[in-house]
RODO-2510 file (C-alpha; in nm, 4 decimals, decimal comma):
residues 202
     n   res          X          Y          Z
     1     x     6,1689     4,5047     8,4328
     2     x     6,2697     4,2070     8,2216
     3     x     6,5698     4,0106     8,3479
     4     x     6,8173     3,8326     8,1274
     5     x     6,9910     3,5338     8,2845
     6     x     7,3087     3,4195     8,1176
     7     x     7,5324     3,1433     8,2435
     8     x     7,8422     3,3415     8,1490
     9     x     7,7569     3,7079     8,2145
    10     x     7,5079     3,6609     8,4974
    11     x     7,1856     3,8594     8,5468
    12     x     7,1189     4,1833     8,3588
    13     x     6,8266     4,4176     8,2969
    14     x     6,7477     4,7721     8,1819
    15     x     6,9701     5,0655     8,2686
    16     x     6,6960     5,2791     8,4215
    17     x     6,7202     5,6477     8,5106
    18     x     6,7536     5,8570     8,8242
    19     x     6,3781     5,9198     8,8298
    20     x     6,2946     5,5577     8,7379
    21     x     6,5786     5,3349     8,8671
    22     x     6,6427     4,9911     8,7246
    23     x     6,6515     4,8262     9,0687
    24     x     6,3917     4,9378     9,3241
    25     x     6,1877     4,8226     9,6159
    26     x     5,8238     4,9266     9,6538
    27     x     5,9248     5,2920     9,6020
    28     x     5,9508     5,3354     9,2250
    29     x     6,1745     5,6443     9,2267
    30     x     6,4283     5,5192     9,4803
    31     x     6,6937     5,2685     9,3773
    32     x     6,9955     5,1950     9,1575
    33     x     7,0609     5,3060     8,7992
    34     x     7,3234     5,2127     8,5378
    35     x     7,3190     5,5206     8,3101
    36     x     7,6448     5,4680     8,1200
    37     x     7,9554     5,2527     8,1020
    38     x     8,1387     5,2113     8,4331
    39     x     7,8799     5,4173     8,6209
    40     x     7,6364     5,3297     8,8983
    41     x     7,4001     5,5876     9,0466
    42     x     7,1884     5,5784     9,3607
    43     x     6,8766     5,7926     9,3934
    44     x     6,6031     5,8647     9,6449
    45     x     6,2829     6,0484     9,5616
    46     x     6,3927     6,0671     9,1985
    47     x     6,7040     6,2704     9,2902
    48     x     7,0614     6,1488     9,2481
    49     x     7,2371     6,1141     9,5839
    50     x     7,5568     5,9283     9,4965
    51     x     7,7461     5,8035     9,1910
    52     x     8,0268     5,5478     9,1557
    53     x     8,2528     5,5734     8,8499
    54     x     8,6086     5,4843     8,7511
    55     x     8,7096     5,8127     8,9182
    56     x     8,5671     5,7090     9,2538
    57     x     8,2626     5,8011     9,4606
    58     x     8,0758     6,1283     9,4041
    59     x     7,8236     6,2444     9,6643
    60     x     7,5804     6,5336     9,6129
    61     x     7,6536     6,8474     9,8124
    62     x     8,0308     6,8214     9,7749
    63     x     8,2571     7,1225     9,7316
    64     x     8,3932     7,1212     9,3750
    65     x     8,6310     7,4140     9,4171
    66     x     8,7268     7,6650     9,6851
    67     x     8,8847     8,0065     9,6201
    68     x     8,9682     8,2808     9,8676
    69     x     9,1171     8,6304     9,8639
    70     x     9,2418     8,8335    10,1599
    71     x     9,3507     9,1943    10,1977
    72     x     9,4823     9,4028    10,4871
    73     x     9,4946     9,7199    10,2727
    74     x     9,3470    10,0201    10,4511
    75     x     9,1040    10,2204    10,2343
    76     x     8,8559    10,4935    10,3217
    77     x     8,5896    10,7179    10,1719
    78     x     8,3699    11,0123    10,2626
    79     x     8,1425    10,9463     9,9656
    80     x     7,7781    10,8419     9,9868
    81     x     7,8226    10,6592     9,6541
    82     x     7,9662    10,3101     9,6308
    83     x     8,3441    10,2872     9,5928
    84     x     8,5256     9,9713     9,4783
    85     x     8,7582     9,7981     9,7229
    86     x     8,9933     9,7067     9,4387
    87     x     9,2369     9,5234     9,6672
    88     x     8,9751     9,2552     9,7361
    89     x     8,8099     9,0810     9,4414
    90     x     8,7827     8,7212     9,3304
    91     x     8,7138     8,5328     9,0067
    92     x     8,5798     8,1809     8,9651
    93     x     8,4903     7,9659     8,6627
    94     x     8,2101     7,7189     8,7437
    95     x     8,2538     7,3642     8,6178
    96     x     7,8779     7,3162     8,5733
    97     x     7,5922     7,5582     8,5085
    98     x     7,3711     7,3693     8,7552
    99     x     7,6151     7,3911     9,0465
   100     x     7,5773     7,6442     9,3264
   101     x     7,8134     7,9304     9,4094
   102     x     7,8387     8,0164     9,7794
   103     x     8,0094     8,3489     9,8554
   104     x     8,1029     8,4802    10,2004
   105     x     8,2491     8,8211    10,2880
   106     x     8,3948     8,9544    10,6127
   107     x     8,5182     9,3162    10,6356
   108     x     8,6406     9,5101    10,9445
   109     x     8,4936     9,8633    10,9358
   110     x     8,5427    10,1855    11,1298
   111     x     8,3016    10,4762    11,0846
   112     x     8,4023    10,8149    11,2245
   113     x     8,1609    11,0934    11,3181
   114     x     8,2188    11,4335    11,4742
   115     x     7,8821    11,6008    11,5090
   116     x     7,6229    11,3533    11,3848
   117     x     7,4264    11,1251    11,6165
   118     x     7,4969    10,8101    11,4193
   119     x     7,7757    10,6512    11,2140
   120     x     7,6518    10,4289    10,9337
   121     x     7,8017    10,2553    10,6312
   122     x     7,7114    10,0041    10,3604
   123     x     7,8922     9,7060    10,2095
   124     x     7,7932     9,5264     9,8888
   125     x     7,9140     9,2229     9,6984
   126     x     7,8516     9,2733     9,3272
   127     x     7,9360     9,1360     8,9870
   128     x     8,2299     9,2735     8,7899
   129     x     8,0606     9,5914     8,6651
   130     x     7,8436     9,6545     8,9718
   131     x     7,5138     9,6137     8,7863
   132     x     7,4088     9,3063     8,9848
   133     x     7,4183     9,2810     9,3637
   134     x     7,4773     8,9435     9,5254
   135     x     7,3967     9,1100     9,8551
   136     x     7,3991     9,4538    10,0161
   137     x     7,4050     9,5296    10,3861
   138     x     7,3455     9,8648    10,5558
   139     x     7,5232     9,8928    10,8902
   140     x     7,3246    10,1280    11,1112
   141     x     7,5140    10,1858    11,4346
   142     x     7,4070    10,4736    11,6582
   143     x     7,6338    10,6858    11,8761
   144     x     7,4097    10,8792    12,1109
   145     x     7,6999    11,0849    12,2428
   146     x     7,7687    11,2609    11,9125
   147     x     8,0878    11,4048    12,0573
   148     x     8,3532    11,3064    11,8084
   149     x     8,3923    10,9317    11,8390
   150     x     8,4142    10,6272    11,6151
   151     x     8,2386    10,2942    11,5912
   152     x     8,3961     9,9751    11,4579
   153     x     8,2582     9,6314    11,3796
   154     x     8,2830     9,3398    11,1375
   155     x     8,0493     9,3652    10,8396
   156     x     7,9712     9,1313    10,5508
   157     x     7,7383     8,8485    10,4651
   158     x     7,6907     8,5457    10,2424
   159     x     7,4863     8,4440     9,9416
   160     x     7,4111     8,1338     9,7313
   161     x     7,3315     8,1477     9,3598
   162     x     7,2982     7,8936     9,0794
   163     x     7,5983     7,9244     8,8496
   164     x     7,3797     7,9436     8,5392
   165     x     7,6772     7,9011     8,3036
   166     x     8,0408     7,7932     8,2970
   167     x     8,1680     8,1424     8,2156
   168     x     8,4147     8,3079     8,4497
   169     x     8,2670     8,5630     8,6860
   170     x     8,4303     8,8179     8,9136
   171     x     8,3016     8,9199     9,2559
   172     x     8,3847     9,2726     9,3734
   173     x     8,3446     9,4438     9,7108
   174     x     8,1971     9,7946     9,7242
   175     x     8,1545    10,0251    10,0222
   176     x     8,0177    10,3704    10,1030
   177     x     7,9444    10,6118    10,3871
   178     x     7,5788    10,6426    10,4838
   179     x     7,6072    10,8805    10,7795
   180     x     7,9023    11,0288    10,9644
   181     x     8,2337    11,1696    10,8419
   182     x     8,4155    10,8753    10,6846
   183     x     8,4260    10,4969    10,6673
   184     x     8,7539    10,3043    10,6808
   185     x     8,8177     9,9394    10,5889
   186     x     9,1051     9,7634    10,7688
   187     x     9,1815    10,0761    10,9701
   188     x     9,5557    10,1296    11,0066
   189     x     9,6248     9,8139    10,8120
   190     x     9,5540     9,6079    11,1243
   191     x     9,2355     9,4428    10,9941
   192     x     9,1947     9,1574    10,7478
   193     x     8,9139     9,1423    10,4932
   194     x     8,8291     8,7988    10,3549
   195     x     8,6241     8,6958    10,0497
   196     x     8,5532     8,3251     9,9988
   197     x     8,3714     8,1518     9,7121
   198     x     8,2859     7,7821     9,6912
   199     x     8,1348     7,5927     9,3990
   200     x     7,9025     7,3253     9,5360
   201     x     7,7569     7,0314     9,3493
   202     x     7,3959     6,9955     9,4728
***
């Protein structure tokens, strides 16, 4: 790297890039870069780890936005096909296509059975029209008594996906009965279902 020494402006050189920083030690892809006006970036292994701009300090892995929806609505089904829990859905508009979207779902469930030997249900987190599943979990809980009882637990899960675009997307919760007589979410209105989505800058 050529250095320019000026008695007025000091020492200057090339701007460099994240993969080939302007200022390095013996490691050629770890150092400091000056990619644009009023911006300094620090990288290790050719990956940006921190940036300093007029807006402040930006560190990779930070949460860009956080959205959450909650519902205590009690809904139930006897169907073996997915039903939409319309009281619990959430939309988010990513700020960058390369950011990550972390979604987490927690749903209190009760499955009733009268004569069967097990009481099972399924929960899924899908896109707006249900054609794409972010995750699906089958809750297989066995009741060896089979004498008209119920089984309750907390179901859900989490998933991480690359945003892929900056278009708004809606997450919906779907549920169904797998075995038993019926499945109930937030039984008696005493439960609380929670859906959380975070946009994360890698």
